[in-house]
VOGU-3710 file (C-alpha; in Angstrom, 3 decimals, decimal comma):
1> mfdrlskklt> 1,547/27,483/5,022  2,891/31,031/4,834  0,042/32,483/2,804  -1,436/35,896/2,170  -3,090/35,956/5,590  0,308/35,421/7,211  1,768/38,190/5,083  -1,033/40,517/6,149  -0,365/39,621/9,777  3,292/40,437/9,232
11> gslimavmvt> 2,110/43,788/7,954  0,196/44,373/11,170  3,360/43,591/13,128  5,208/46,288/11,176  2,323/48,616/11,955  2,760/47,867/15,649  6,398/48,897/15,351  5,336/52,131/13,665  2,777/52,757/16,379  5,453/52,357/19,041
21> avwaqapaka> 7,696/54,815/17,210  4,883/57,344/16,843  4,010/57,086/20,506  7,595/57,723/21,510  7,193/61,209/20,033  5,209/62,563/22,964  3,655/65,866/21,837  3,582/67,773/25,101  5,766/66,834/28,041  8,305/64,124/27,240
31> pavkdqgeyd> 8,096/61,117/29,610  11,014/60,559/31,963  12,467/57,512/33,703  12,077/57,313/37,464  15,649/56,370/38,291  18,864/54,813/36,988  17,392/51,314/37,281  14,538/52,130/34,914  16,925/53,838/32,521  19,184/50,787/32,445
41> ltvaigkead> 16,206/48,545/31,673  15,091/50,724/28,756  18,606/50,711/27,326  18,858/46,914/27,664  15,472/46,469/25,994  16,478/48,681/23,098  19,635/46,665/22,497  18,082/43,197/22,855  17,354/41,500/19,511  16,056/38,164/20,844
51> lqkkldllnq> 12,279/38,496/21,153  11,897/36,213/24,159  14,689/37,938/26,069  13,227/41,338/25,128  9,813/40,216/26,409  11,387/38,992/29,669  12,994/42,398/30,141  9,712/44,162/29,364  7,937/42,042/31,969  10,676/42,851/34,438
61> wdqkypesef> 10,196/46,553/33,687  6,436/46,201/34,134  6,843/44,484/37,513  9,429/46,922/38,889  7,916/50,118/37,492  4,146/49,479/37,040  3,368/53,237/36,953  6,173/54,199/34,612  5,582/57,275/32,476  6,363/54,952/29,550
71> kssralmmmq> 3,541/52,558/30,491  1,590/52,947/27,262  4,673/52,687/25,072  5,783/49,632/27,066  2,437/47,906/26,520  2,813/48,327/22,766  6,372/47,015/22,894  5,161/43,937/24,796  2,439/43,401/22,208  5,015/43,732/19,449
81> aesglamkvi> 7,336/41,130/21,040  4,488/38,694/21,689  3,233/39,161/18,143  6,688/38,324/16,805  6,889/35,157/18,908  3,442/34,082/17,711  4,378/34,755/14,089  7,317/32,339/14,298  4,824/29,508/14,773  2,601/30,477/11,841
91> qggatagdmd> 5,460/30,930/9,389  6,540/27,286/9,763  9,814/25,653/10,691  9,306/26,451/14,378  11,251/24,476/16,975  9,636/22,969/20,061  10,878/25,983/22,008  9,384/28,354/19,422  6,072/26,502/19,678  5,982/26,797/23,451
101> agqkaaqhli> 6,949/30,473/23,457  4,540/31,271/20,635  1,664/29,516/22,377  2,206/31,456/25,603  2,583/34,722/23,726  -0,569/34,127/21,668  -2,637/33,301/24,726  -1,346/36,427/26,473  -2,248/38,532/23,441  -5,808/37,162/23,543
111> dnsdkyfsde> -6,174/37,589/27,306  -4,840/41,169/27,228  -6,284/42,365/23,926  -8,555/45,010/25,453  -5,749/46,225/27,690  -3,255/46,533/24,848  -5,736/48,267/22,562  -7,266/50,608/25,121  -7,899/54,225/24,197  -5,131/55,149/26,614
121> nkpatvpaeq> -2,569/53,262/24,502  -3,740/54,509/21,104  -1,362/57,106/19,670  -3,090/60,334/18,736  -1,782/60,068/15,180  -3,370/56,669/14,554  -7,005/56,783/13,316  -9,552/54,837/15,362  -10,443/52,551/12,428  -6,793/51,691/11,843
131> wkdiklqisi> -6,356/50,974/15,553  -9,378/48,661/15,384  -7,972/46,854/12,323  -4,618/46,261/14,013  -6,450/44,728/16,982  -8,357/42,451/14,611  -5,188/41,295/12,840  -3,410/40,596/16,141  -6,416/38,544/17,313  -6,405/36,528/14,085
141> qahstlatva> -2,694/35,938/14,469  -3,034/34,774/18,072  -5,852/32,305/17,354  -3,986/31,015/14,283  -0,933/30,391/16,448  -2,901/28,474/19,082  -4,531/26,402/16,325  -1,181/25,595/14,704  0,355/24,494/18,003  -2,651/22,335/18,926
151> mskktpamda> -2,819/20,725/15,482  0,864/19,797/15,681  0,185/17,578/18,730  -1,897/15,144/16,623  -4,127/13,919/19,444  -7,954/13,876/19,444  -8,137/16,428/22,275  -5,674/18,794/20,609  -7,357/18,361/17,218  -10,614/19,484/18,854
161> aaegeykkvl> -8,824/22,486/20,365  -7,262/23,363/17,000  -10,642/23,108/15,310  -12,117/25,570/17,793  -9,300/28,048/17,219  -9,528/27,804/13,424  -13,263/28,459/13,621  -12,540/31,583/15,677  -10,176/32,700/12,914  -12,936/32,204/10,353
171> elapmsasts> -15,277/34,301/12,499  -12,713/37,099/12,380  -11,541/36,526/8,785  -14,316/34,665/6,897  -12,438/34,838/3,587  -9,192/33,298/4,854  -8,694/30,549/2,281  -5,735/28,966/4,056  -7,725/28,664/7,286  -10,614/26,998/5,453
181> ytlgtlilrq> -8,218/24,555/3,790  -6,318/23,688/6,957  -9,514/23,196/8,947  -10,878/20,930/6,212  -7,783/18,730/6,196  -7,812/18,633/10,007  -11,366/17,264/10,008  -10,515/14,730/7,298  -7,621/13,287/9,273  -10,009/12,459/12,135
191> rkierypeal> -11,513/9,806/9,823  -15,098/10,414/10,943  -17,166/9,657/7,858  -20,128/11,726/9,014  -17,926/14,850/8,947  -16,482/14,391/5,459  -19,073/16,673/3,800  -18,110/19,474/6,207  -14,429/18,983/5,440  -15,001/18,911/1,686
201> yliaravtds> -17,073/22,102/1,910  -14,213/23,883/3,707  -11,616/22,762/1,166  -13,927/23,751/-1,687  -14,345/27,180/-0,121  -10,571/27,536/0,061  -10,443/26,876/-3,674  -13,249/29,299/-4,537  -12,233/32,107/-2,168  -10,852/35,174/-3,926
211> gplalapagk> -9,579/38,517/-2,797  -6,654/39,522/-0,573  -6,811/36,326/1,542  -7,080/33,860/-1,354  -4,530/31,122/-1,826  -1,586/31,894/-4,063  -1,940/30,336/-7,559  0,322/27,357/-6,847  -1,388/26,697/-3,531  -4,825/26,978/-5,113
221> kaaedylkka> -3,922/24,454/-7,808  -2,656/21,988/-5,186  -5,803/22,501/-3,101  -8,022/21,977/-6,133  -6,256/18,722/-7,019  -6,573/17,525/-3,436  -10,275/18,447/-3,358  -11,022/16,463/-6,522  -9,188/13,424/-5,175  -10,872/13,596/-1,753
231> yngyhgsdeg> -14,316/14,230/-3,256  -13,986/11,317/-5,673  -12,843/9,066/-2,857  -15,870/9,998/-0,760  -18,553/10,323/-3,417  -17,242/7,860/-5,997  -17,062/10,373/-8,860  -16,755/14,114/-9,406  -20,491/14,398/-10,100  -21,950/17,238/-8,036
241> ldnvmkatas> -18,615/18,827/-7,151  -19,506/21,972/-9,064  -22,627/22,324/-6,895  -20,503/22,026/-3,766  -18,265/24,795/-5,081  -21,293/27,022/-5,636  -22,705/26,213/-2,188  -19,603/27,638/-0,483  -20,878/31,145/-1,278  -23,294/30,752/1,658
251> gplppadfki> -20,590/31,341/4,266  -17,332/30,163/5,839  -18,969/27,080/7,379  -21,487/24,747/5,729  -25,187/25,286/6,497  -26,868/22,796/8,830  -28,620/20,993/5,972  -25,500/20,647/3,795  -25,162/17,101/2,473  -22,939/15,082/0,151
261> ksiteidkek> -23,811/11,435/-0,411  -20,978/9,009/0,202  -20,221/6,170/-2,163  -21,330/3,806/0,616  -24,734/5,507/0,797  -25,018/5,435/-2,984  -24,120/1,749/-3,078  -26,631/0,937/-0,343  -29,337/2,654/-2,349  -28,398/0,364/-5,216
271> egdlatfnaa> -28,207/-2,763/-3,071  -31,932/-3,355/-2,978  -32,588/-6,741/-1,440  -29,954/-7,407/1,253  -29,896/-11,156/0,709  -29,224/-10,653/-2,991  -26,441/-8,192/-2,221  -24,818/-10,505/0,330  -24,874/-13,353/-2,163  -23,212/-11,169/-4,781
281> hpdiafwril> -20,668/-9,701/-2,312  -19,834/-12,367/0,265  -16,582/-10,589/1,240  -18,381/-7,394/2,286  -21,137/-9,386/4,019  -18,513/-11,302/6,014  -16,614/-8,083/6,815  -19,767/-6,392/8,153  -20,600/-9,363/10,370  -17,045/-9,327/11,698
291> kvgltdaggd> -17,252/-5,592/12,426  -20,516/-5,969/14,350  -18,995/-8,735/16,441  -15,906/-6,665/17,263  -17,702/-3,408/18,079  -20,715/-4,725/20,029  -20,801/-5,014/23,820  -18,947/-8,335/23,805  -16,383/-7,177/21,271  -13,340/-7,546/23,529
301> ayfanikgse> -14,072/-11,183/24,278  -14,793/-11,856/20,614  -11,491/-10,266/19,584  -9,559/-12,312/22,154  -11,088/-15,413/20,588  -10,227/-14,575/16,963  -6,881/-12,779/17,386  -4,249/-14,648/15,390  -6,843/-16,172/13,078  -6,372/-16,040/9,312
311> ippqdgpfkl> -9,289/-14,518/7,453  -11,149/-14,933/5,254  -11,593/-18,679/5,968  -10,065/-20,541/3,052  -12,911/-23,068/2,983  -15,534/-20,350/2,450  -17,136/-18,801/-0,652  -14,199/-16,406/-1,249  -10,474/-16,617/-0,583  -9,359/-12,964/-0,517
321> fkakvlsqpa> -10,810/-9,624/0,567  -11,147/-7,003/-2,136  -9,797/-3,609/-1,066  -8,688/-0,255/-2,427  -5,441/1,359/-1,276  -5,940/4,744/0,386  -2,397/5,462/1,520  0,925/3,929/2,528  1,574/5,100/6,108  4,898/3,243/6,289
331> pnsllvnids> 7,105/1,245/3,880  5,689/-2,020/5,248  2,002/-1,077/5,605  -1,032/-0,001/3,603  -4,255/1,676/4,719  -7,091/0,199/2,655  -10,822/0,512/2,168  -12,859/-2,683/2,297  -16,185/-1,170/3,352  -15,308/2,370/4,465
341> iagdatitfe> -14,011/5,255/2,403  -12,069/6,471/5,442  -10,213/3,163/5,597  -11,122/0,192/7,777  -8,111/-2,111/7,471  -4,361/-1,766/7,844  -2,249/-4,523/6,371  1,389/-4,849/7,375  3,985/-6,898/5,533  6,867/-9,049/6,679
351> splkgtieag> 9,289/-6,748/4,883  9,119/-3,159/3,586  7,646/-2,835/0,115  9,835/-1,409/-2,628  8,576/1,901/-3,954  5,123/3,356/-3,351  1,753/1,702/-3,910  -0,445/4,377/-5,453  -3,700/5,409/-3,796  -6,641/3,879/-5,672
361> teiyfkgvid> -4,828/0,624/-6,454  -7,243/-2,299/-6,208  -5,807/-5,255/-4,336  -6,901/-8,578/-2,856  -5,516/-10,063/0,346  -5,866/-12,478/3,239  -4,180/-12,039/6,596  -3,809/-12,826/10,268  -5,778/-10,588/12,660  -3,434/-8,618/14,896
371> svvkdpymlt> -5,332/-5,739/16,526  -8,556/-3,737/16,389  -9,624/-0,159/17,128  -13,359/0,287/17,593  -13,755/4,018/16,896  -12,906/4,910/14,235  -13,046/1,239/13,261  -9,759/-0,256/12,108  -8,712/-3,910/11,869  -4,987/-4,566/11,480
381> faglakedtd> -3,442/-7,608/9,815  0,184/-8,540/10,480  3,009/-10,243/8,634  1,594/-10,534/5,116  3,800/-12,085/2,449  3,719/-11,876/-1,327  1,553/-15,002/-1,587  -1,113/-13,440/0,647  -1,960/-10,713/-1,863  -2,935/-10,086/-5,443
391> gipaaafaad> -2,795/-6,771/-7,294  0,406/-5,487/-5,709  3,216/-5,414/-8,291  5,651/-8,293/-7,804  8,527/-5,806/-7,963  7,279/-4,275/-4,703  8,323/-7,370/-2,782  11,882/-8,138/-1,763  13,567/-11,074/-3,425  12,799/-14,392/-1,781
401> kpkalarprp> 15,241/-15,336/0,950  17,410/-18,433/0,457  15,625/-21,368/2,017  18,389/-21,843/4,577  17,780/-18,281/5,856  14,023/-18,081/5,512  12,038/-18,226/8,734  8,792/-20,205/8,710  5,630/-18,246/9,442  3,830/-19,271/12,636
411> pakkk> 0,666/-21,268/11,966  -2,484/-19,139/12,060  -5,474/-20,129/14,108  -8,444/-21,390/12,173  -11,400/-19,066/12,436
//
């Protein structure tokens, strides 16, 4: 998202260019090149428009002429080139090559921050406070770049790295609304229920933040809509959301005692006697027993025994699981909530569904167990047909195949 923080960072890049120009106007004795080789390098650098090639030439200059009389000016030019490479990543639309170059540049900016912004490199015409602010903006830019690159990998390890970088940005720029929002969505996609309150706090702060780093009006409206939807999905209603919004005034990250009750916790408080609840909700009771069996120490052996089985058993007290659609990851699959607001079942169909099944749609289904992930828990069902569900519009299913072309479904094991 190219937001106001990104625009401010672009401003700091322009300032770096100005600083370089100011420094070139040496007040006393003008610096001189050592020989023809150094002169040729400076000319080539001045003509080169490609940032990576310019940076390569600057590094070459640094290696061949470490004590050049242009050393301070060169350091600022290197910082400027690295800043430009890092900015390509933040602005979006970066290629894999841009990502790699931006990551290296950002890390080099962080590792050499004190060197770049030494008193020796500060132009006499630039006030100390302005010099300090430019250093801050470059640091924010570098950490934002590393976070963006890590988040794009979409692996648990890289998500953790991205989270750390975004939190560093918030230390440097506590009122960066876009950083709060992105960090909140990053935590949500990890599907760890215990962290949902933290994520919702961050998104709420993005909505309430004002000032020069606030979201643009259109972005704020989209973030607010997303917050309401996510909060309702977690809490079960929008009750208490206004209090969450007020709580964000305490700081960029939620306090240690910050809490939002999930709909599961609320329902459990209402359950009362467990036996009575299980009798009233046999599908959830069965689902919880199944989950315990699959996630306990002997879960692998249990899964091997039930894989390919059709559940729920058709001779039991209920015929179909009740679920709520959370999303449609692919045309032939739905992520649903049976007993977890983060989603605990994926159902895949024999053929792609027509159109989109809206989040929040209540459906019923039975299916054949295909695979399981223990953490975060997810049970996948494969090859569902129209007759295995209820609540999904009939128009979403492809027309029945002619009998001569239809393939029989393999018999499911009895559980």
